[in-house]
C-alpha positions as YAML, in Angstrom:
chain: A
units: angstrom
residues:
- id: 1
  name: MET
  ca: [-1.75, -11.53, -10.31]
- id: 2
  name: ASP
  ca: [-5.47, -10.83, -10.35]
- id: 3
  name: SER
  ca: [-6.46, -8.25, -12.98]
- id: 4
  name: LYS
  ca: [-8.77, -6.66, -10.43]
- id: 5
  name: LEU
  ca: [-5.97, -6.01, -7.98]
- id: 6
  name: SER
  ca: [-5.88, -2.69, -6.15]
- id: 7
  name: ILE
  ca: [-2.59, -1.67, -4.58]
- id: 8
  name: TYR
  ca: [-2.26, 0.79, -1.73]
- id: 9
  name: ILE
  ca: [0.97, 2.02, -0.22]
- id: 10
  name: LEU
  ca: [0.78, 3.36, 3.32]
- id: 11
  name: CYS
  ca: [2.88, 6.51, 3.45]
- id: 12
  name: GLY
  ca: [1.47, 8.10, 6.58]
- id: 13
  name: GLY
  ca: [2.94, 8.16, 10.00]
- id: 14
  name: LYS
  ca: [4.88, 10.61, 12.04]
- id: 15
  name: SER
  ca: [8.33, 9.07, 11.37]
- id: 16
  name: THR
  ca: [9.32, 9.76, 14.98]
- id: 17
  name: ARG
  ca: [11.83, 6.90, 15.14]
- id: 18
  name: MET
  ca: [13.17, 7.41, 11.60]
- id: 19
  name: GLY
  ca: [13.45, 11.19, 11.99]
- id: 20
  name: GLU
  ca: [12.45, 11.84, 8.36]
- id: 21
  name: GLU
  ca: [9.70, 10.87, 5.93]
- id: 22
  name: LYS
  ca: [10.11, 7.09, 5.57]
- id: 23
  name: GLY
  ca: [9.05, 6.67, 1.97]
- id: 24
  name: LEU
  ca: [11.49, 9.33, 0.83]
- id: 25
  name: VAL
  ca: [14.55, 7.89, 2.59]
- id: 26
  name: ARG
  ca: [17.26, 7.02, 0.08]
- id: 27
  name: PHE
  ca: [18.56, 3.45, -0.07]
- id: 28
  name: HIS
  ca: [21.18, 2.40, -2.61]
- id: 29
  name: GLY
  ca: [20.61, 5.51, -4.68]
- id: 30
  name: LYS
  ca: [16.79, 5.49, -4.78]
- id: 31
  name: SER
  ca: [14.03, 6.42, -2.39]
- id: 32
  name: PHE
  ca: [12.14, 3.63, -0.65]
- id: 33
  name: MET
  ca: [9.12, 4.63, -2.76]
- id: 34
  name: HIS
  ca: [11.04, 4.19, -6.01]
- id: 35
  name: TRP
  ca: [12.00, 0.64, -4.98]
- id: 36
  name: ILE
  ca: [8.43, -0.25, -4.10]
- id: 37
  name: LEU
  ca: [6.92, 1.33, -7.20]
- id: 38
  name: GLU
  ca: [9.31, -0.59, -9.46]
- id: 39
  name: SER
  ca: [7.98, -3.81, -7.94]
- id: 40
  name: VAL
  ca: [4.28, -2.98, -8.08]
- id: 41
  name: TYR
  ca: [4.04, -1.25, -11.50]
- id: 42
  name: PRO
  ca: [4.00, -4.58, -13.39]
- id: 43
  name: LEU
  ca: [0.93, -5.51, -11.32]
- id: 44
  name: ASN
  ca: [-0.89, -2.21, -11.33]
- id: 45
  name: SER
  ca: [0.28, 1.02, -12.93]
- id: 46
  name: ASN
  ca: [-1.89, 3.13, -10.65]
- id: 47
  name: PRO
  ca: [-1.23, 2.27, -7.02]
- id: 48
  name: VAL
  ca: [-2.81, 4.62, -4.52]
- id: 49
  name: LEU
  ca: [-0.78, 6.33, -1.82]
- id: 50
  name: VAL
  ca: [-2.44, 6.59, 1.57]
- id: 51
  name: THR
  ca: [-1.04, 9.89, 2.82]
- id: 52
  name: GLY
  ca: [-1.91, 13.51, 3.26]
- id: 53
  name: ASN
  ca: [1.72, 14.58, 2.88]
- id: 54
  name: PRO
  ca: [2.19, 16.79, -0.21]
- id: 55
  name: ALA
  ca: [5.80, 15.58, -0.55]
- id: 56
  name: TYR
  ca: [4.41, 12.45, -2.26]
- id: 57
  name: GLN
  ca: [2.72, 14.44, -5.04]
- id: 58
  name: LYS
  ca: [5.94, 14.18, -7.02]
- id: 59
  name: PHE
  ca: [5.10, 10.54, -7.83]
- id: 60
  name: GLY
  ca: [2.01, 11.62, -9.78]
- id: 61
  name: LEU
  ca: [-0.24, 9.01, -8.16]
- id: 62
  name: GLU
  ca: [-3.62, 9.26, -6.53]
- id: 63
  name: MET
  ca: [-3.32, 10.16, -2.86]
- id: 64
  name: ILE
  ca: [-5.96, 9.65, -0.19]
- id: 65
  name: SER
  ca: [-5.83, 10.78, 3.42]
- id: 66
  name: ASP
  ca: [-6.74, 8.61, 6.38]
- id: 67
  name: LEU
  ca: [-10.47, 8.57, 7.03]
- id: 68
  name: ILE
  ca: [-9.74, 8.47, 10.75]
- id: 69
  name: GLU
  ca: [-6.55, 10.32, 11.63]
- id: 70
  name: ASP
  ca: [-3.93, 9.35, 14.20]
- id: 71
  name: LYS
  ca: [-4.78, 5.65, 14.22]
- id: 72
  name: GLY
  ca: [-1.44, 4.47, 12.83]
- id: 73
  name: PRO
  ca: [-1.21, 1.73, 10.22]
- id: 74
  name: LEU
  ca: [-4.66, 0.38, 11.09]
- id: 75
  name: GLY
  ca: [-6.16, 3.73, 10.11]
- id: 76
  name: GLY
  ca: [-4.37, 3.50, 6.75]
- id: 77
  name: ILE
  ca: [-5.49, -0.08, 6.19]
- id: 78
  name: TYR
  ca: [-9.07, 0.89, 7.01]
- id: 79
  name: THR
  ca: [-8.84, 3.81, 4.58]
- id: 80
  name: ALA
  ca: [-7.41, 1.63, 1.79]
- id: 81
  name: LEU
  ca: [-10.06, -1.07, 2.20]
- id: 82
  name: ASN
  ca: [-12.83, 1.50, 2.35]
- id: 83
  name: HIS
  ca: [-11.53, 3.11, -0.87]
- id: 84
  name: SER
  ca: [-10.89, -0.14, -2.78]
- id: 85
  name: THR
  ca: [-13.53, -1.29, -5.24]
- id: 86
  name: SER
  ca: [-11.75, -4.45, -6.34]
- id: 87
  name: GLY
  ca: [-12.05, -7.93, -4.90]
- id: 88
  name: LEU
  ca: [-8.35, -8.19, -4.18]
- id: 89
  name: THR
  ca: [-6.43, -5.50, -2.33]
- id: 90
  name: LEU
  ca: [-2.70, -5.45, -1.67]
- id: 91
  name: ILE
  ca: [-1.59, -3.06, 1.06]
- id: 92
  name: LEU
  ca: [2.10, -2.31, 1.46]
- id: 93
  name: SER
  ca: [4.07, -0.11, 3.81]
- id: 94
  name: CYS
  ca: [6.31, 2.56, 2.31]
- id: 95
  name: ASP
  ca: [9.35, 1.32, 4.21]
- id: 96
  name: ILE
  ca: [9.99, -2.02, 2.48]
- id: 97
  name: PRO
  ca: [12.41, -1.03, -0.28]
- id: 98
  name: LYS
  ca: [13.54, -4.54, -1.15]
- id: 99
  name: ILE
  ca: [10.09, -5.96, -1.87]
- id: 100
  name: THR
  ca: [10.33, -7.98, -5.08]
- id: 101
  name: MET
  ca: [8.09, -9.40, -7.76]
- id: 102
  name: GLU
  ca: [9.00, -12.84, -6.39]
- id: 103
  name: VAL
  ca: [7.55, -11.94, -3.00]
- id: 104
  name: LEU
  ca: [4.46, -10.45, -4.60]
- id: 105
  name: SER
  ca: [4.03, -13.55, -6.77]
- id: 106
  name: PHE
  ca: [4.28, -15.72, -3.66]
- id: 107
  name: LEU
  ca: [1.52, -13.67, -2.04]
- id: 108
  name: ASP
  ca: [-0.58, -14.05, -5.17]
- id: 109
  name: LYS
  ca: [-0.21, -17.83, -5.22]
- id: 110
  name: ASN
  ca: [-1.09, -18.10, -1.56]
- id: 111
  name: HIS
  ca: [-3.89, -15.55, -1.28]
- id: 112
  name: ARG
  ca: [-6.49, -18.13, -2.21]
- id: 113
  name: ARG
  ca: [-6.19, -19.76, 1.19]
- id: 114
  name: PRO
  ca: [-8.78, -18.90, 3.86]
- id: 115
  name: ARG
  ca: [-10.20, -15.45, 3.36]
- id: 116
  name: ILE
  ca: [-10.90, -12.83, 5.94]
- id: 117
  name: LYS
  ca: [-14.48, -11.72, 5.53]
- id: 118
  name: SER
  ca: [-15.08, -8.22, 6.74]
- id: 119
  name: ARG
  ca: [-18.42, -7.20, 8.12]
- id: 120
  name: SER
  ca: [-17.44, -3.54, 7.91]
- id: 121
  name: PHE
  ca: [-17.49, -3.42, 4.12]
- id: 122
  name: PRO
  ca: [-20.38, -4.00, 1.72]
- id: 123
  name: THR
  ca: [-18.59, -6.73, -0.25]
- id: 124
  name: GLU
  ca: [-16.22, -9.53, 0.60]
- id: 125
  name: LYS
  ca: [-12.63, -8.43, 0.26]
- id: 126
  name: THR
  ca: [-9.53, -10.51, 0.11]
- id: 127
  name: ILE
  ca: [-6.86, -8.97, 2.26]
- id: 128
  name: ILE
  ca: [-3.20, -9.64, 1.56]
- id: 129
  name: HIS
  ca: [-0.97, -8.26, 4.28]
...
C-alpha cells in the first residue's frame, strides 16, 4: 500500500441497536478493534481513532472527536478527511472484525480508478471507502 496512507477507524456512534460500544464487542475471543488493528498495523502502525469515548484510550492510539457532532458516520468521515494530511486515506468502521489484509490489498490495487475530488479540502484526496 501507499507509504503515505493515513488510516482512520470510526468508533463513534450511539450503539443504540447494538446496545454496547461496537468496537469493544468481543468476537471469537477478541474485541472488534483488536481484529481491525491486526489487519491495519502492517499498513500503518499509527491509525487514528475517530471517537470521543475514553474507553478507546486503552489502545494507545491518537483519538480525535467529530468536528461536527451528531452527524453519524458522515461526520466521522468529514473529521477524518479534514485531519488527514496524506494523499491517500483509508476510513474503516469499528464494526468489521473480519477485515483482512487481502481485502485491504484489493482496495489498494483498485484505488487508482477514478478519484473523487473534494472541493471542501485544500488538496486532492483519494478516498477509499
